[in-house]
C-alpha positions as CSV (number, residue, x, y, z in Angstrom):
1,M,0.0,0.0,0.0
2,K,2.9,2.4,0.8
3,R,4.4,1.8,-2.6
4,Y,1.0,2.6,-4.2
5,L,0.8,5.9,-2.3
6,L,4.4,6.8,-3.1
7,F,3.5,6.4,-6.8
8,L,0.1,8.0,-6.5
9,I,1.2,11.2,-4.7
10,P,3.6,12.4,-7.4
11,V,1.0,11.6,-10.1
12,V,-1.6,13.6,-8.2
13,V,0.8,16.5,-7.7
14,L,1.7,16.5,-11.4
15,L,-1.9,16.4,-12.5
16,A,-2.8,19.2,-10.1
17,W,0.1,21.3,-11.4
18,F,-0.8,20.6,-15.0
19,S,-4.4,21.5,-14.4
20,G,-3.4,24.7,-12.7
21,C,-1.2,25.7,-15.6
22,R,-3.9,25.0,-18.0
23,L,-6.4,27.1,-16.0
24,F,-4.0,30.0,-15.7
25,E,-3.4,29.8,-19.5
26,S,-7.1,30.0,-20.3
27,T,-7.9,32.8,-17.9
28,S,-4.8,35.0,-18.2
29,K,-4.1,35.4,-21.9
30,P,-2.9,39.0,-22.3
31,W,-3.6,41.0,-25.4
32,V,-0.2,41.4,-27.1
33,P,0.0,44.9,-28.7
34,V,3.1,43.8,-30.6
35,F,0.8,42.4,-33.2
36,E,-0.9,45.7,-33.8
37,E,0.6,47.8,-36.5
38,T,1.8,50.9,-34.7
39,S,3.4,53.0,-37.3
40,F,4.0,56.7,-36.9
41,G,3.6,57.6,-40.6
42,Y,0.8,60.0,-39.7
43,F,3.4,62.3,-38.1
44,N,5.4,62.4,-41.3
45,E,2.3,63.0,-43.4
46,V,0.9,65.9,-41.3
47,T,4.4,67.5,-40.9
48,Q,5.1,67.2,-44.7
49,H,1.7,68.8,-45.5
50,A,2.4,71.7,-43.1
51,L,5.9,72.2,-44.6
52,S,4.6,72.1,-48.2
53,S,1.8,74.5,-47.4
54,A,4.2,76.9,-45.7
55,D,6.6,76.7,-48.7
56,E,3.7,77.4,-51.1
57,A,2.6,80.3,-49.0
58,S,6.1,81.8,-49.1
59,K,6.1,81.5,-52.9
60,E,2.7,83.1,-53.2
61,I,3.8,86.0,-50.9
62,Q,6.9,86.5,-53.1
63,A,4.6,86.5,-56.2
64,G,2.4,89.1,-54.6
65,H,-0.7,86.8,-54.4
66,R,-1.9,87.6,-50.9
67,D,-5.2,85.6,-51.0
68,K,-3.4,82.5,-52.2
69,A,-0.8,82.9,-49.5
70,D,-3.4,83.4,-46.8
71,Q,-5.1,80.1,-47.9
72,K,-1.8,78.2,-47.8
73,L,-1.0,79.6,-44.4
74,R,-4.5,78.5,-43.1
75,E,-3.7,75.0,-44.5
76,T,-0.4,75.1,-42.6
77,V,-2.1,76.1,-39.4
78,Q,-4.7,73.3,-39.8
79,S,-2.0,70.7,-40.2
80,L,-0.2,71.9,-37.1
81,L,-3.4,72.0,-35.1
82,R,-4.2,68.4,-36.2
83,M,-0.9,67.4,-34.9
84,Q,-1.3,69.3,-31.6
85,R,-5.0,68.5,-30.9
86,Y,-5.3,65.0,-32.4
87,Y,-2.3,63.1,-33.4
88,I,0.0,63.8,-30.4
89,P,-2.8,63.3,-27.8
90,M,-4.0,60.1,-29.6
91,T,-0.5,58.8,-29.7
92,E,-0.2,59.4,-25.9
93,V,-3.6,57.7,-25.4
94,R,-2.4,54.6,-27.4
95,Q,0.8,54.5,-25.2
96,L,-1.2,54.8,-22.0
97,V,-3.5,51.9,-23.1
98,Y,-0.6,49.7,-24.0
99,D,1.2,50.6,-20.7
100,A,-2.0,49.9,-18.8
101,D,-2.2,46.5,-20.4
102,R,1.3,45.6,-19.5
103,L,0.8,46.8,-15.9
104,F,-2.4,44.8,-15.5
105,Y,-0.6,41.6,-16.3
106,L,2.2,42.5,-13.9
107,K,-0.7,42.7,-11.3
108,K,-0.2,46.4,-10.8
109,V,-4.0,47.2,-10.8
110,D,-3.8,50.7,-9.3
111,E,-1.2,51.8,-11.9
112,T,-3.3,50.2,-14.6
113,Q,-6.4,52.1,-13.5
114,S,-4.4,55.3,-13.3
115,K,-3.1,55.0,-16.9
116,L,-6.6,54.2,-18.1
117,K,-8.0,57.2,-16.3
118,Q,-5.3,59.4,-17.9
119,A,-6.2,58.0,-21.3
120,R,-9.9,58.7,-20.6
121,D,-9.2,62.3,-19.6
122,S,-7.2,62.8,-22.8
123,M,-10.0,61.4,-24.9
124,I,-12.5,63.8,-23.2
125,Q,-10.2,66.7,-24.2
126,I,-10.0,65.4,-27.8
127,G,-13.8,65.1,-27.8
128,N,-14.2,68.6,-26.6
129,A,-12.6,70.0,-29.8
130,E,-15.0,71.9,-32.0
131,S,-16.2,69.0,-34.1
132,S,-19.0,66.6,-33.6
133,G,-17.1,64.0,-35.6
134,L,-14.3,64.0,-33.1
135,S,-16.7,64.1,-30.1
136,E,-18.5,60.9,-31.3
137,S,-15.3,59.0,-31.9
138,A,-13.8,60.2,-28.6
139,A,-17.0,59.3,-26.7
140,E,-16.9,55.8,-28.0
141,V,-13.3,55.3,-26.7
142,V,-14.3,56.9,-23.3
143,K,-17.1,54.4,-23.1
144,M,-14.7,51.5,-23.9
145,I,-12.3,52.7,-21.2
146,D,-15.2,52.9,-18.7
147,E,-16.2,49.3,-19.6
148,L,-12.6,48.2,-19.2
149,L,-12.3,49.9,-15.8
150,F,-15.5,48.3,-14.7
151,A,-14.3,44.8,-15.8
152,I,-11.0,45.4,-13.9
153,E,-12.9,46.4,-10.8
154,N,-15.0,43.3,-11.0
155,S,-12.1,40.9,-11.8
156,S,-14.0,40.0,-15.0
157,D,-12.7,37.3,-17.4
158,S,-13.4,39.8,-20.2
159,V,-10.5,42.1,-19.3
160,A,-8.2,40.8,-22.0
161,T,-11.0,41.2,-24.6
162,H,-11.7,44.7,-23.5
163,F,-8.0,45.6,-23.7
164,G,-7.7,44.1,-27.2
165,E,-10.8,46.0,-28.4
166,L,-9.7,49.3,-26.9
167,G,-6.1,49.0,-28.1
168,H,-7.3,48.2,-31.6
169,R,-9.8,51.1,-31.7
170,V,-7.3,53.7,-30.5
171,N,-4.6,52.4,-32.9
172,L,-7.1,52.5,-35.8
173,M,-8.0,56.0,-34.9
174,L,-4.4,57.0,-35.4
175,I,-3.8,55.0,-38.6
176,K,-7.1,56.2,-40.1
177,G,-6.7,59.7,-38.7
178,E,-7.1,61.6,-41.9
179,L,-10.4,59.9,-42.6
180,I,-11.7,60.8,-39.1
181,L,-10.4,64.4,-39.5
182,S,-11.6,64.9,-43.1
183,E,-14.5,67.1,-42.0
184,V,-12.7,68.6,-39.0
185,E,-11.5,72.1,-39.0
186,F,-9.7,73.3,-35.8
187,K,-10.2,76.9,-34.6
């Protein structure tokens, strides 16, 4: 009987360990932002547009075409405002979301919530810009952050899914920024 127990105890321990590992794998799969395309091409595009507009404005001034120069200077200002009021804050939001994700899986829940609340505040500021198109997009992200914070508070199994959806939405808003901003004019 002792031999049987000596054999049975290691088998039970191994089975328990294996079951615990499988349970952990199925409930703690983090969203991996590495798989999201996180280019910064939008910075180059907006900057290039601003530089081109400024150069054209300079040429129009030299040619004595004040109206055309004014138009080109307005385009330059719009490009710079897009950078200041949309692309830079959205890039910061994306980083805050990615950082919150990493912190959550390091079991730093307070820091996770802090990063998400910072992202939420930034999205509210973006939404308060003078365009309904931006306010709707920003409000959707704020709602997603609130749902994620609620899931974290309640130790929900859906946290990874919420992180994935939020990260994807924020990243998409950056990559497709010019589509979102097509009707937006900053003042």
